[in-house]
C-alpha positions as MATLAB code, in Angstrom:
seq = 'XXXXXXXXXXXXXXXXXXXXXXXXXXXXXXXXXXXXXXXXXXXXXXXXXXXXXXXXXXXXXXXXXXXXXXXXXXXXXXXXXXXXXXXXXXXXXXXXXXXXXXXXXXXXXXXXXXXXXXXXXXXXXXXXXXXXXXXXXXXXXXXXXXXXXXXXXXXXXXXXXXXXXXXXXXXXXXXXXXXXXXXXXXXXXXXXXXXXXXXXXXXXXXXXXXXXXXXXXXXXXXXXXXXXXXXXXXXXXXXXXXXXXXXXXXXXXXXXXXXXXXXXXXXXXXXXXXXXXXXXXXXXXXXXXXXXXXXXXXXXX';
ca = [
      22.599  -71.075   40.495;
      24.100  -71.862   37.300;
      24.571  -75.396   36.413;
      28.221  -76.076   36.349;
      30.040  -76.825   33.025;
      31.058  -80.121   31.968;
      34.657  -79.757   31.299;
      36.433  -82.229   29.503;
      40.358  -82.877   29.428;
      41.200  -84.964   26.458;
      42.909  -84.990   23.153;
      41.144  -85.886   19.898;
      43.037  -89.351   19.234;
      42.807  -90.636   22.671;
      40.603  -94.060   22.240;
      39.463  -93.713   25.924;
      38.228  -90.057   25.389;
      36.258  -91.349   22.653;
      33.982  -93.366   24.875;
      32.985  -90.384   26.752;
      32.685  -87.956   23.651;
      30.307  -90.664   22.262;
      28.516  -90.447   25.780;
      28.049  -86.754   25.286;
      26.561  -87.437   22.090;
      24.151  -90.042   23.485;
      22.841  -87.737   26.158;
      23.100  -85.025   24.152;
      24.995  -82.771   26.387;
      27.187  -79.655   25.546;
      30.504  -79.816   27.064;
      33.753  -77.921   27.019;
      36.773  -79.425   25.386;
      40.074  -78.665   27.177;
      43.265  -80.240   25.068;
      45.705  -81.616   26.758;
      49.334  -82.752   25.661;
      49.652  -86.482   24.624;
      52.850  -87.121   26.730;
      54.435  -85.450   29.848;
      54.845  -82.798   31.127;
      51.060  -81.883   31.920;
      51.670  -78.747   33.774;
      48.049  -77.773   33.479;
      46.516  -81.119   34.274;
      48.383  -82.724   37.375;
      47.491  -79.630   39.721;
      43.718  -80.861   39.225;
      44.601  -84.452   39.546;
      47.402  -84.485   42.372;
      49.551  -86.217   39.651;
      47.376  -88.478   38.066;
      48.348  -88.257   34.431;
      46.457  -90.373   32.169;
      43.662  -89.112   29.854;
      40.765  -88.278   29.880;
      39.923  -86.327   32.911;
      36.597  -84.698   33.711;
      36.382  -81.339   35.617;
      33.008  -79.996   37.027;
      33.822  -77.153   39.211;
      36.687  -78.218   41.976;
      35.390  -82.034   41.302;
      38.074  -83.798   39.192;
      37.114  -87.586   37.983;
      40.024  -89.784   36.883;
      39.425  -92.800   34.246;
      36.654  -92.944   31.758;
      34.958  -95.343   33.948;
      33.932  -92.889   36.667;
      33.462  -90.129   34.093;
      30.970  -92.045   32.347;
      29.260  -92.910   35.535;
      29.124  -89.226   36.744;
      28.115  -88.012   33.001;
      25.222  -90.488   32.946;
      24.159  -89.583   36.510;
      24.077  -85.833   35.711;
      22.528  -86.539   32.474;
      19.353  -88.560   33.750;
      17.070  -90.477   31.790;
      17.824  -94.247   31.356;
      20.871  -95.382   33.454;
      23.928  -97.083   31.464;
      23.113 -100.824   31.711;
      24.862 -102.912   34.636;
      26.336 -105.790   32.137;
      27.867 -102.688   30.029;
      30.444 -102.228   32.679;
      31.773 -105.801   31.978;
      31.989 -104.889   28.423;
      33.787 -101.557   29.425;
      36.449 -103.574   31.348;
      36.869 -106.250   28.751;
      37.241 -103.337   26.042;
      39.733 -101.475   28.313;
      41.773 -104.182   29.035;
      41.781 -107.333   26.784;
      40.412 -105.900   23.557;
      42.712 -103.076   24.065;
      45.772 -105.172   24.440;
      45.436 -106.778   21.312;
      44.598 -103.063   19.635;
      48.023 -101.614   20.757;
      50.724 -103.871   19.036;
      48.568 -104.056   15.727;
      48.829 -100.180   15.686;
      52.413  -99.717   16.970;
      53.801 -102.546   15.022;
      52.826 -100.285   11.994;
      52.983  -96.844   12.414;
      56.151  -94.744   13.183;
      56.302  -93.746   16.749;
      58.395  -90.668   17.946;
      61.146  -91.168   20.272;
      59.738  -88.827   22.811;
      56.242  -90.938   22.724;
      58.114  -93.961   23.315;
      60.162  -92.508   26.344;
      56.855  -91.526   27.778;
      54.850  -94.442   27.599;
      57.909  -96.496   28.929;
      57.649  -94.327   32.206;
      53.779  -94.602   32.113;
      53.787  -98.562   32.003;
      57.041  -98.969   33.996;
      58.624 -101.259   31.431;
      59.985 -100.520   27.817;
      57.773  -99.535   25.247;
      59.310 -101.725   22.442;
      58.115 -101.009   18.917;
      59.955 -103.774   17.628;
      58.654 -106.438   19.954;
      55.018 -105.004   19.107;
      55.776 -105.651   15.459;
      56.517 -109.067   15.866;
      53.456 -109.541   17.808;
      51.235 -108.103   15.648;
      50.550 -111.010   13.622;
      49.150 -113.127   16.501;
      47.466 -110.128   18.096;
      45.605 -109.912   14.485;
      43.962 -113.011   15.134;
      42.943 -112.490   18.875;
      41.711 -108.905   17.384;
      39.542 -110.542   14.649;
      38.221 -113.309   16.990;
      37.020 -110.601   19.530;
      35.423 -108.869   16.787;
      33.723 -111.985   15.671;
      32.141 -111.815   19.391;
      30.318 -108.219   18.623;
      29.444 -109.415   14.942;
      27.468 -112.360   16.456;
      26.083 -110.297   19.338;
      24.694 -108.026   16.743;
      22.580 -110.742   15.365;
      19.054 -109.430   15.060;
      19.755 -106.111   16.817;
      21.146 -102.812   15.867;
      22.944 -102.195   19.085;
      24.578 -104.725   21.606;
      22.506 -102.864   24.542;
      19.472 -103.629   22.452;
      16.941 -101.515   20.267;
      18.955  -98.439   21.412;
      22.656  -97.453   22.098;
      24.025  -97.870   25.308;
      27.340  -98.500   27.257;
      28.250 -101.688   25.734;
      28.115 -100.219   22.441;
      30.502  -96.996   23.098;
      32.611  -99.124   25.110;
      33.186 -101.677   22.601;
      33.279  -99.097   19.663;
      36.365  -97.772   21.170;
      39.033 -100.193   19.757;
      37.111 -100.496   16.134;
      37.641  -96.817   16.225;
      41.068  -96.661   17.370;
      41.980  -99.106   14.797;
      40.389  -97.781   12.075;
      41.662  -94.408   12.661;
      45.447  -95.377   12.830;
      45.828  -98.146   10.290;
      42.573  -98.006    8.246;
      43.969 -100.956    5.830;
      44.607 -103.027    8.489;
      41.206 -102.300   10.184;
      39.127 -103.343    7.009;
      40.872 -106.517    6.817;
      40.285 -107.709   10.378;
      36.448 -106.588    9.860;
      36.180 -108.036    6.138;
      32.873 -110.293    6.481;
      31.657 -108.961    9.273;
      28.499 -107.255    7.922;
      26.767 -106.767   10.973;
      29.951 -105.293   12.913;
      30.520 -102.648   10.042;
      26.980 -101.587    9.839;
      26.784 -101.274   13.613;
      30.111  -99.090   13.281;
      28.357  -96.684   11.230;
      25.475  -96.373   13.482;
      27.439  -95.945   16.383;
      29.639  -93.102   14.900;
      26.618  -91.335   13.954;
      25.621  -90.737   17.497;
      28.264  -87.980   17.621;
      29.599  -85.979   20.440;
      27.011  -83.256   21.544;
      27.881  -79.841   21.410;
      31.418  -79.273   21.919;
      32.831  -75.713   22.442;
      36.701  -75.292   23.418;
      38.129  -74.092   26.606;
      41.831  -73.111   27.240;
      43.685  -74.867   29.939;
      44.170  -71.374   31.764;
      40.443  -71.197   31.785;
      39.720  -74.413   33.364;
      42.041  -74.039   36.266;
      40.573  -70.652   36.970;
      37.301  -72.748   37.325;
      38.516  -75.047   39.614;
      40.227  -72.032   41.874;
      36.817  -70.252   42.126;
      34.735  -73.424   43.049;
      34.421  -75.384   46.066;
      33.962  -79.404   45.723;
      30.603  -80.505   46.046;
      29.444  -82.533   49.110;
      29.760  -86.390   48.605;
      28.723  -88.498   51.811;
      28.149  -92.012   50.121;
      30.724  -93.635   52.274;
      30.166  -97.590   52.732;
      30.760  -98.149   56.517;
      31.428 -101.927   55.543;
      34.033 -100.981   53.017;
      36.585 -103.848   52.912;
      39.593 -101.435   53.043;
      38.369 -100.413   56.588;
      39.438  -96.710   56.067;
      36.934  -94.052   57.312;
      36.461  -90.520   55.891;
      39.277  -88.445   57.154;
      42.065  -90.953   56.712;
      45.268  -90.209   54.864;
      45.493  -92.394   51.790;
      46.974  -93.041   48.453;
      45.071  -94.183   45.402;
      46.537  -95.764   42.155;
      45.624  -97.825   39.516;
      46.324 -101.219   39.275;
      47.514 -101.789   35.710;
      49.635  -98.886   34.393;
      50.126  -95.281   35.472;
      50.613  -96.490   38.759;
      51.680  -92.903   40.175;
      50.377  -93.054   44.085;
      47.820  -89.925   44.363;
      47.784  -88.501   48.009;
      44.823  -86.986   49.819;
      42.113  -87.418   52.546;
      39.607  -89.737   52.415;
      36.085  -88.484   51.638;
      34.230  -91.707   50.928;
      34.878  -95.296   49.662;
      32.175  -97.422   47.932;
      31.581 -100.052   45.698;
      31.508  -97.741   42.791;
      34.322  -94.949   43.321;
      36.924  -93.541   45.810;
      36.778  -89.883   46.548;
      39.638  -88.369   48.134;
      40.299  -84.271   49.006;
      43.431  -82.618   48.382;
      44.946  -79.173   48.900;
      46.320  -77.647   45.931;
      48.785  -74.552   46.679;
      47.321  -73.003   43.686;
      43.948  -73.940   43.312;
      42.894  -74.605   47.065;
      40.583  -77.562   47.798;
      40.097  -80.061   45.184;
      37.783  -83.463   45.188;
      39.350  -86.269   43.031;
      36.945  -89.010   42.106;
      38.228  -92.675   41.025;
      36.483  -95.931   39.933;
      36.784  -98.579   42.530;
      37.452 -101.464   39.863;
      40.895 -101.173   38.500;
      42.051  -98.997   41.118;
      43.830  -99.552   44.720;
      42.927  -97.483   48.113;
      45.887  -97.686   50.587;
      46.476  -96.127   53.667;
      49.118  -93.615   53.525;
];
């Protein structure tokens, strides 16, 4: 039986997708690139996810992985070799939240933001996407950003990578915000990393990891793959899970920060690492959707 393809739904400027693309490079993987819109509607994504609209999304057959956290865990497990370091997950959560919260107002306080993007992100976050407020917040956030970048510079004393002699999860997670800022507002990024010689040398080394072997796939082709496949068995349910929910229960899963659209399905398994639900799509058939446990809520329907 042929090994199922790694199908990655993303767009090129997505910072959370950059982490996964670097992991593909780190593991030397071939993958199929499916470009999705940056804003809603996403008619060829939500049938796979049950309504989850955030990017990135990983697809392997009829199994769909939502959020870069569970995506990276799945990619690493399938690739084999050295596991992603445990402490790297804490760095990843910091990068996704605290460091990212400093990055966003700096960028959007400087660039011209289309109204359609403002409207979309307002709906996604559940509060106004206020470019003027971001512009006002940019100065204090620059100090916060540089302070957090200084942690990275100090952590790189005497080592090439945060994870040690070789790059790991901590490196690709922390790099996300450095990459995002540098790509969007280069001059500001250079100012905020000025004097951080170790950080700037590390940035070059991480970028050199590359993205593995990328080839393009259309959204239509990706949906056809899901329709033709069946989800893989997943039985790693924790009988002592704090939710008290058992496989077969009708549930909702939702993010705890933004993009809190509840995704409905039948519980397949819940454990300390992930939640897996099954759902039936009218056009695609049975789809199994995986979410990380940290950062997501599992609720009875």
